[in-house]
C-alpha positions in Angstrom: 12.2 -78.7 -7.3 9.2 -77.2 -9.0 7.1 -77.6 -5.8 9.9 -76.0 -3.8 10.1 -73.0 -6.1 6.4 -72.5 -6.1 6.4 -72.7 -2.3 9.0 -69.9 -2.1 7.0 -67.9 -4.6 3.8 -68.1 -2.7 5.5 -67.2 0.6 7.2 -64.2 -1.1 3.9 -63.0 -2.6 2.2 -63.3 0.8 5.0 -61.2 2.4 5.1 -58.6 -0.4 2.2 -56.4 0.7 3.5 -56.1 4.2 7.0 -55.3 2.9 5.7 -52.7 0.5 3.8 -50.8 3.2 6.1 -47.8 4.0 6.8 -47.0 7.6 5.3 -43.8 9.1 1.9 -42.2 9.4 -1.1 -43.5 7.5 -2.8 -41.7 4.6 -5.7 -40.7 6.8 -3.3 -39.1 9.3 -1.4 -37.2 6.6 -4.7 -36.0 5.2 -5.8 -34.8 8.6 -2.5 -33.0 9.0 -2.9 -31.3 5.6 -6.4 -30.1 6.6 -5.2 -28.7 9.9 -2.2 -26.9 8.3 -4.2 -25.4 5.4 -4.2 -21.6 5.1 -7.9 -22.0 4.0 -10.9 -22.8 6.2 -11.8 -26.4 5.7 -15.1 -27.8 7.1 -16.8 -31.1 6.6 -20.6 -31.1 7.2 -23.2 -33.9 7.3 -26.6 -33.8 5.6 -28.1 -32.0 8.6 -25.6 -29.2 8.4 -23.7 -30.4 11.5 -19.9 -29.9 11.7 -18.2 -33.2 11.5 -14.6 -31.9 11.1 -13.0 -28.5 10.8 -9.6 -26.9 11.1 -8.5 -24.0 13.3 -8.5 -21.6 10.3 -12.3 -22.1 9.9 -12.7 -20.6 13.4 -10.3 -17.8 12.7 -12.2 -16.8 9.6 -15.6 -17.0 11.3 -16.9 -19.9 9.2 -17.3 -22.1 12.4 -18.3 -20.7 15.8 -19.1 -22.9 18.8 -18.9 -25.9 16.5 -21.7 -24.5 14.4 -21.3 -23.4 10.8 -22.0 -19.9 9.7 -25.7 -19.3 8.7 -24.8 -18.3 5.2 -22.8 -21.4 4.7 -25.6 -23.6 6.0 -27.9 -22.0 3.5 -25.4 -22.8 0.8 -25.3 -26.5 2.0 -29.0 -26.7 1.6 -28.8 -25.4 -1.9 -26.1 -27.9 -2.7 -28.4 -30.7 -1.4 -31.1 -29.6 -3.8 -29.0 -29.1 -6.9 -26.1 -31.4 -6.4 -23.8 -28.6 -7.8 -21.1 -26.6 -6.0 -22.2 -23.3 -4.6 -19.9 -20.2 -4.0 -20.2 -18.4 -0.7 -19.2 -14.9 0.2 -19.0 -14.0 3.9 -18.3 -10.6 5.5 -17.6 -11.0 9.2 -18.0 -7.2 9.7 -21.7 -7.6 8.9 -22.0 -10.5 11.3 -20.7 -8.6 14.3 -17.0 -9.0 14.0 -15.3 -5.6 14.5 -13.3 -4.4 11.5 -9.6 -4.6 12.3 -10.1 -7.6 14.6 -11.0 -10.1 11.9 -11.2 -10.6 8.1 -13.3 -8.2 6.1 -14.2 -10.7 3.4 -14.2 -14.4 3.2 -15.0 -16.3 0.0 -15.2 -19.9 -0.7 -17.2 -22.9 -2.1 -19.4 -25.6 -0.8 -19.0 -29.0 -2.6 -20.8 -32.3 -2.3 -18.6 -35.2 -1.2 -21.2 -37.9 -1.6 -23.1 -40.1 0.9 -24.6 -37.0 2.6 -21.4 -35.2 3.3 -20.3 -31.7 2.2 -17.0 -29.8 2.2 -16.5 -26.1 2.7 -13.3 -24.5 1.4 -13.0 -20.8 2.2 -10.2 -18.2 2.1 -9.6 -14.8 3.4 -10.0 -12.3 0.5 -9.7 -9.2 2.6 -6.6 -7.9 1.0 -8.0 -8.3 -2.5 -11.2 -6.5 -1.4 -9.1 -3.6 0.0 -7.0 -3.4 -3.1 -10.1 -3.3 -5.3 -11.5 -0.5 -3.1 -8.3 1.4 -3.3 -8.3 1.0 -7.1 -11.8 2.3 -7.3 -11.0 5.3 -5.1 -7.9 6.0 -7.1 -9.8 6.0 -10.4 -12.5 8.2 -9.0 -9.9 10.6 -7.5 -7.8 10.8 -10.7 -11.0 11.5 -12.7 -12.0 14.3 -10.4 -8.5 15.8 -10.2 -8.0 15.8 -13.9 -11.4 17.1 -14.7 -11.0 20.1 -12.4 -8.1 21.8 -14.3 -9.3 20.7 -17.7 -12.7 22.1 -17.0 -11.2 25.3 -15.6 -9.0 25.8 -18.8 -12.1 25.3 -21.0 -14.0 28.0 -19.2 -11.1 30.3 -19.2 -10.5 29.8 -22.9 -14.1 30.7 -23.5 -13.6 33.8 -21.4 -10.6 34.8 -23.5 -12.6 34.5 -26.7 -15.4 36.6 -25.2 -13.0 39.2 -24.0 -10.8 39.3 -27.1 -11.3 43.1 -27.4 -10.2 43.7 -23.8 -6.3 43.2 -23.6 -6.4 43.4 -19.7 -9.0 40.6 -19.5 -7.1 38.5 -22.0 -3.9 38.8 -19.9 -5.8 38.0 -16.7 -7.5 34.9 -18.2 -4.4 33.6 -20.0 -2.4 33.9 -16.7 -5.0 31.7 -15.1 -4.9 29.2 -18.0 -1.1 29.0 -17.6 -1.5 28.3 -13.8 -4.1 25.5 -14.5 -2.0 24.0 -17.2 1.1 24.0 -15.0 -1.0 22.3 -12.3 -2.3 19.7 -14.7 1.2 19.0 -16.0 2.5 18.6 -12.4 -0.4 16.2 -11.6 0.3 14.0 -14.7 4.0 13.9 -13.9 3.5 12.9 -10.3 0.9 10.3 -11.3 3.5 8.7 -13.7 6.2 8.8 -11.0 3.8 7.2 -8.4 2.7 4.5 -10.8 6.4 3.6 -11.5 7.2 3.5 -7.8 4.2 1.3 -7.0 4.5 -0.9 -10.1 6.9 -3.7 -11.1 9.4 -1.3 -12.7 12.7 -1.7 -10.9 14.6 1.2 -9.5 17.8 2.1 -11.3 21.0 0.7 -9.9 21.5 2.2 -6.4 24.7 4.1 -5.8 26.4 6.0 -3.0 24.7 9.3 -2.8 25.8 12.4 -0.8 23.1 13.5 1.6 24.4 17.1 1.4 24.0 17.1 -2.3 20.4 15.8 -2.0 19.6 18.6 0.5 21.1 21.3 -1.8 19.1 20.1 -4.8 15.9 19.8 -2.9 16.3 23.4 -1.5 16.9 24.6 -5.1 13.7 23.1 -6.2 11.8 24.8 -3.4 13.3 28.2 -3.9 10.2 29.6 -5.7 7.9 28.5 -2.9 10.2 30.0 -0.3 10.3 33.4 -2.1 6.5 33.4 -2.6 5.7 32.7 1.1 8.6 34.5 2.7 9.7 31.3 4.5 13.4 30.7 4.9 14.4 27.0 5.2 17.3 26.7 7.7 19.7 23.7 7.4 22.3 22.2 9.8 25.9 21.9 8.8 27.1 19.6 6.0 27.3 16.0 7.3 29.4 14.2 4.6 26.9 11.3 5.1 26.3 8.8 2.3 23.2 6.7 1.6 22.5 3.9 -0.8 20.0 5.1 -3.3 18.9 6.9 -6.5 19.8 10.6 -6.2 16.9 11.8 -8.5 14.3 10.0 -6.5 15.7 11.1 -3.1 15.8 14.7 -4.2 12.2 14.4 -5.4 11.1 12.9 -2.0 12.9 15.6 0.1 11.6 18.4 -2.2 8.1 17.1 -1.7 8.6 17.2 2.1 9.9 20.8 1.9 7.0 21.9 -0.4 4.6 20.4 2.0 6.2 22.1 5.0 6.1 25.5 3.2 2.5 25.0 2.0 1.1 24.3 5.5 3.1 26.9 7.4 2.1 30.5 8.1 4.1 33.1 5.9 7.4 33.9 7.5 7.4 30.9 9.9 10.6 28.8 10.2 11.2 25.5 8.4 14.4 23.5 9.0 16.2 20.5 7.6 18.5 18.3 9.7 20.5 15.1 9.0 22.1 12.5 11.1 23.0 8.8 11.1 21.3 6.4 13.5 22.6 2.9 13.3 22.5 1.7 9.7 20.2 4.5 8.6 20.6 8.1 7.7 17.7 10.3 8.8 16.8 13.5 7.0 14.2 15.5 9.0 12.1 18.4 7.8 10.5 20.4 10.7 7.9 23.1 10.4 5.8 25.3 12.8 2.7 25.0 10.8 -0.9 23.9 11.5 0.1 20.4 12.6 -1.8 17.1 12.0 -4.3 15.4 14.3 -3.3 12.0 15.5 -6.2 10.2 13.7 -5.1 11.7 10.4 -1.4 11.1 10.6 -1.4 7.8 8.6 -3.9 9.1 6.1 -1.7 12.0 4.9 0.4 9.4 3.0 -2.6 8.3 1.0 -3.0 9.4 -2.6 -5.0 12.6 -3.0 -5.6 13.0 0.7 -5.4 16.6 1.8 -5.5 17.8 5.4 -6.7 21.2 4.3 -8.2 21.1 0.8 -8.6 24.9 0.5 -5.0 25.6 1.4 -3.8 22.8 -0.9 -5.8 24.2 -3.8 -4.5 27.6 -3.2 -0.9 26.4 -3.3 -1.4 24.2 -6.3 -0.9 20.9 -4.4 -1.9 17.7 -6.1 -2.3 15.5 -3.0 0.4 13.1 -4.3 3.5 14.5 -2.7 3.6 12.5 0.5 2.4 9.3 -1.2 5.5 9.6 -3.5 7.7 10.2 -0.4 6.4 7.0 1.2 7.0 4.9 -1.9 10.5 6.3 -2.5 11.5 5.5 1.0 10.0 2.0 0.8 11.7 1.3 -2.5 15.0 2.2 -0.9 14.4 -0.2 2.0 13.6 2.7 4.3 10.6 4.5 5.7 9.2 7.9 6.4 8.2 8.8 10.0 5.9 11.5 11.2 5.7 13.4 14.5 3.0 16.1 14.7 0.9 18.1 17.1 -2.0 20.4 16.0 -1.0 24.1 16.5 2.7 23.2 17.1 3.9 21.8 13.8 5.2 18.6 12.2 8.4 16.7 11.6 8.7 14.3 8.7 11.8 12.1 8.8 13.1 10.2 5.8 15.1 7.2 6.9 17.3 5.6 4.2 19.9 2.9 4.6 23.4 4.3 4.9 26.1 3.5 2.4 28.1 0.6 3.7 31.5 2.2 2.8 31.6 5.8 3.9 35.0 6.3 2.1 33.7 5.2 -1.3 33.0 7.5 -4.3 29.8 9.3 -4.7 27.7 10.7 -7.5 27.3 14.1 -5.9 29.4 17.2 -5.7 31.8 18.3 -3.0 30.4 18.8 0.5 
């Protein structure tokens, strides 16, 4: 009996490894699949810097071309051979002949020793991070410049007031300029705060059904002073009774910015109009002017912070260069967009597209149409 039991035990132990082996692909196959599906560039090199294995992402990011590794990466491999320590690499395809817009602008990674004369390259596309950092630097530089200008002007004007304290006419003239600069500074700070909230993690208030006609009326009211100053009348189409899903205050701010922009870049007395309609699941509010127009190569840039098509005109009208950036982010935060049609010498049409309220018969937060 003991011998029989031992025989069964030996037979079971011999079968056990085979029974424990799970069906399916081997570990090496799974590792190969992992490498090929990685979002990073993965390259295996031998001691001579020859490519032993790589994935498709390595070709897309320019780390490997024609089965040869990038020269900068090869230098890093040689350094790893000397030191035995991992080495970080930073590759810029634009500097290696890849046209910007057709490939990544920045690739960063690391070369690590694997032992026995083999080395691994693990690199990732950092283009978005580089662009964000460049945008941040530009933003800081622009904010510094824009804030220093009115602050410096007020300081000089205050000195002028002190020097001309015995001249009532000079005091009135300089204090009027101080008031204009302080108003401009206050507007800039307010718009910077609004833009930072729209771009940041702060959530929008709860969206409600908003009357488009009420938004148009409020935006026209805000633009009344600019209209009177320039002699420009803003024509509107008939009330539409349309409803959108949104935040009324932000929508009024966006439309008012479009109206102020149209008035600022139009000749005195020229027409500006507002129209509204529903297209599919969106409500479109369009502002059309007969102003200077925008060249095609600048039509996307006008939505950048502090970008001005005509700096002299914008300064004269007290513009901050943030209005269209705010419009863009208000639209995006509502699940919509802002579209632009323009032709130099003819004029421009900015269209704010906001999702329509799903129940047109529901209550609203606006007044009567």
